C-alpha positions as CSV (number, residue, x, y, z in Angstrom):
1,M,-5.4,-8.9,-12.5
2,I,-2.0,-7.3,-11.6
3,S,1.2,-10.7,-10.5
4,T,4.7,-11.2,-11.1
5,Q,3.2,-12.6,-14.4
6,D,2.0,-9.3,-15.9
7,Y,2.5,-6.3,-13.9
8,R,2.2,-4.0,-17.2
9,V,-0.5,-1.8,-15.2
10,L,1.6,-1.1,-12.2
11,P,2.3,2.7,-12.0
12,D,5.9,4.3,-11.6
13,A,7.4,4.6,-8.8
14,A,6.0,8.5,-8.1
15,A,2.4,7.3,-9.3
16,L,2.9,4.6,-6.4
17,K,3.8,6.7,-3.5
18,T,0.6,8.3,-4.3
19,I,-1.3,5.4,-4.6
20,S,0.5,4.2,-1.6
21,K,-0.2,7.1,0.6
22,A,-3.8,7.2,-0.6
23,L,-4.5,3.9,0.7
24,A,-2.8,4.5,4.2
25,V,-5.5,8.3,4.5
26,L,-8.1,5.8,3.6
27,D,-7.6,3.1,5.9
28,A,-6.6,5.7,8.8
29,I,-10.3,7.3,7.8
30,N,-12.1,4.0,7.8
31,S,-9.9,2.5,11.3
32,P,-9.3,5.0,13.9
33,D,-8.4,1.8,15.2
34,L,-4.9,1.2,13.7
35,E,-5.1,-2.5,14.5
36,Y,-7.5,-2.8,12.3
37,R,-6.0,-1.1,9.0
38,Y,-4.6,-2.9,5.9
39,Y,-2.4,-0.4,4.9
40,T,-0.4,2.2,7.0
41,Y,2.3,4.2,5.5
42,N,5.7,6.1,7.1
43,A,6.5,8.9,5.8
44,V,10.4,8.7,7.8
45,W,11.0,5.1,7.7
46,G,14.5,6.0,6.6
47,E,17.0,8.7,5.4
48,S,15.3,9.4,2.0
49,E,13.0,6.4,2.7
50,E,9.5,5.7,3.1
51,V,7.5,2.5,3.3
52,L,3.8,1.3,2.7
53,E,3.0,-1.4,4.8
54,M,-0.1,-3.8,4.5
55,S,-0.5,-6.5,7.2
56,D,-3.8,-8.6,7.0
57,G,-3.7,-9.3,10.3
58,E,-3.5,-13.7,9.7
59,G,0.2,-13.4,8.7
60,D,0.0,-11.8,4.1
61,Q,1.9,-9.0,4.5
62,M,3.6,-6.7,2.0
63,L,6.1,-4.0,2.4
64,I,7.0,-1.0,-0.7
65,L,10.0,1.3,0.1
66,F,10.2,3.9,-2.2
67,R,13.9,5.7,-2.2
68,P,15.2,7.9,-5.2
69,E,16.2,5.5,-7.3
70,G,13.2,4.5,-7.1
71,C,11.1,1.1,-5.1
72,V,10.6,-2.4,-4.5
73,I,8.3,-4.6,-3.4
74,N,8.4,-7.5,-1.1
75,G,4.8,-9.6,-0.7
76,Y,4.9,-12.4,1.6
77,L,1.3,-14.9,1.4
78,D,1.4,-17.9,4.6
79,G,0.7,-20.9,3.1
80,Y,2.8,-20.8,-0.3
81,E,5.6,-22.5,-1.1
82,Q,9.0,-20.2,-0.5
83,P,10.6,-19.8,-3.4
84,D,14.1,-19.5,-3.3
85,K,15.1,-16.0,-2.3
86,A,18.3,-15.8,-4.6
87,Q,16.5,-16.1,-7.7
88,V,13.6,-14.3,-6.6
89,T,15.7,-11.8,-6.4
90,R,18.6,-11.9,-8.8
91,G,19.2,-8.7,-10.7
92,L,18.0,-6.9,-7.7
93,P,19.7,-3.5,-7.9
94,A,21.8,-2.9,-4.7
95,S,20.5,0.3,-3.4
96,F,17.1,-1.8,-2.2
97,D,19.4,-4.8,-1.1
98,D,19.6,-4.0,3.0
99,F,15.6,-3.0,3.2
100,I,14.9,-7.0,1.1
101,F,18.2,-8.8,3.0
102,G,17.9,-6.8,5.9
103,E,14.7,-6.3,9.1
104,P,12.2,-6.8,8.8
105,V,11.9,-8.3,5.5
106,S,14.3,-11.4,6.4
107,S,12.0,-11.9,9.4
108,I,8.7,-11.8,7.8
109,E,10.3,-13.6,3.9
110,T,9.4,-13.0,0.8
111,T,7.3,-15.1,-1.7
112,F,7.7,-12.1,-4.4
113,C,9.5,-9.0,-5.2
114,L,9.2,-6.4,-7.6
115,W,11.2,-3.5,-8.0
116,Y,11.1,0.2,-10.3
117,T,14.0,2.1,-11.7
118,P,13.6,4.6,-13.8
119,A,16.1,3.5,-16.7
120,H,14.4,0.0,-16.6
121,G,10.5,-0.1,-15.6
122,W,9.5,-3.0,-13.9
123,Q,11.2,-6.2,-12.9
124,T,11.1,-9.6,-11.4
125,G,14.1,-12.0,-10.8
126,I,13.8,-15.6,-12.0
127,I,10.1,-17.0,-11.3
128,E,10.5,-20.5,-10.0
129,I,7.0,-20.8,-8.9
130,E,4.0,-18.7,-11.0
131,D,1.3,-19.3,-8.3
132,D,3.3,-17.1,-5.6
133,G,-0.1,-15.1,-4.5
134,S,1.0,-12.2,-6.3
135,E,-2.7,-11.5,-7.3
136,E,-4.0,-11.3,-3.8
137,L,-1.9,-8.3,-2.9
138,L,-1.0,-6.5,-5.9
139,F,-4.3,-6.1,-7.1
140,I,-5.1,-2.6,-4.6
141,L,-2.4,-1.4,-6.8
142,D,-3.8,-0.8,-10.2
143,G,-4.7,3.2,-9.5
144,N,-8.5,2.8,-9.3
145,P,-10.7,4.0,-6.7
146,D,-13.6,1.7,-7.3
147,T,-11.2,-0.8,-6.5
148,Y,-10.3,0.3,-3.0
149,A,-14.3,1.4,-2.7
150,E,-15.0,-2.2,-3.2
151,W,-12.8,-3.6,-0.8
152,A,-12.9,-1.2,1.4
153,N,-17.3,-1.5,1.2
154,E,-16.8,-5.1,2.2
155,Y,-13.9,-5.0,4.6
156,Y,-15.1,-2.3,6.9
157,G,-18.9,-2.4,6.1
158,E,-19.9,-6.1,6.8
159,D,-22.4,-6.4,9.3
160,T,-22.4,-2.6,10.2
161,D,-25.4,-0.3,8.7
162,R,-22.6,2.4,7.7
163,S,-23.7,3.9,4.2
164,P,-21.4,2.6,1.3
165,M,-18.0,5.3,0.4
166,D,-18.1,7.6,-1.8
167,V,-16.2,6.8,-4.9
168,A,-15.7,10.6,-5.9
169,A,-14.4,11.2,-2.5
170,V,-12.2,8.0,-2.3
171,A,-10.6,9.3,-5.9
172,K,-10.0,12.4,-4.7
173,I,-7.3,11.2,-2.2
174,Y,-6.2,9.2,-4.5
175,Q,-5.7,12.6,-6.8
176,G,-3.4,13.5,-3.9
177,E,-6.1,16.5,-3.3
178,T,-5.8,18.2,0.2
179,L,-8.1,16.5,3.0
180,T,-11.1,18.0,3.8
181,R,-13.3,17.0,6.6
182,A,-15.9,17.8,3.3
183,I,-13.5,15.1,1.7
184,V,-13.2,12.6,4.9
185,L,-17.4,12.6,5.5
186,G,-17.8,11.3,2.1
187,I,-16.0,8.4,2.8
188,V,-17.4,7.4,6.7
189,D,-20.7,9.0,8.1
190,E,-19.1,10.5,10.9
191,M,-15.8,10.9,12.2
192,E,-15.6,10.5,16.0
193,N,-11.5,11.8,16.6
194,W,-10.0,14.3,14.0
195,L,-7.1,14.7,16.2
196,Q,-6.5,11.3,16.0
197,L,-6.9,11.8,11.8
198,E,-5.0,14.7,11.8
199,E,-1.8,12.8,13.8
200,D,-1.8,9.9,11.1
201,V,-2.3,12.0,8.2
202,Q,1.1,14.0,9.8
203,A,2.5,10.5,10.0
204,I,1.3,9.9,6.5
205,G,2.6,13.0,4.7
206,Y,-0.5,13.9,3.1
207,P,-1.6,17.2,2.7
208,Y,-5.1,18.2,4.9
209,D,-7.0,21.0,6.0
210,F,-9.9,20.5,8.5
211,S,-10.2,23.9,9.5
212,S,-14.1,24.1,7.6
213,L,-16.5,21.7,5.8
């Protein structure tokens, strides 16, 4: 299981960006209502900056910033003991300072932090509290389509009669394939608002072609 104690299977920044966009696209398909999505992606967060946001609506949040220098993950889990932020971010490259020490991260707070640069790979600061809940948020980033399908079938399919999603369709999105109507209908039984999905996918910066089945 991925955590701040063992993050060897975390992909590099480029692969993680692909996974992050896939998560946001999949959630946009599964939940036309933004309020109920876990994962959203902003491809124009700032100049040369893109961000994945995870929010469970109950206080837990994760933000991943992508910059030319690499990426950084800020996680916050409600109810967990808060570490000294100066320690968990010790050694953080200066290019990530404005994000980690500015808003909205400062208001969200920080339970754990990891960052990636091409020169040094994944790193963390000083971990004083091993039980930081990072497993609960980082598990989805393993790059395995089955991981998302299992989670989403439970989260979006609970107490409904919707069909389990086609893992092969999930895998196509994980691989960055152009999103088509056929792929979408492998995720959900029907899509009522294709225009809304088109707008969401554009905001994510993901390729699509809804011209035909």
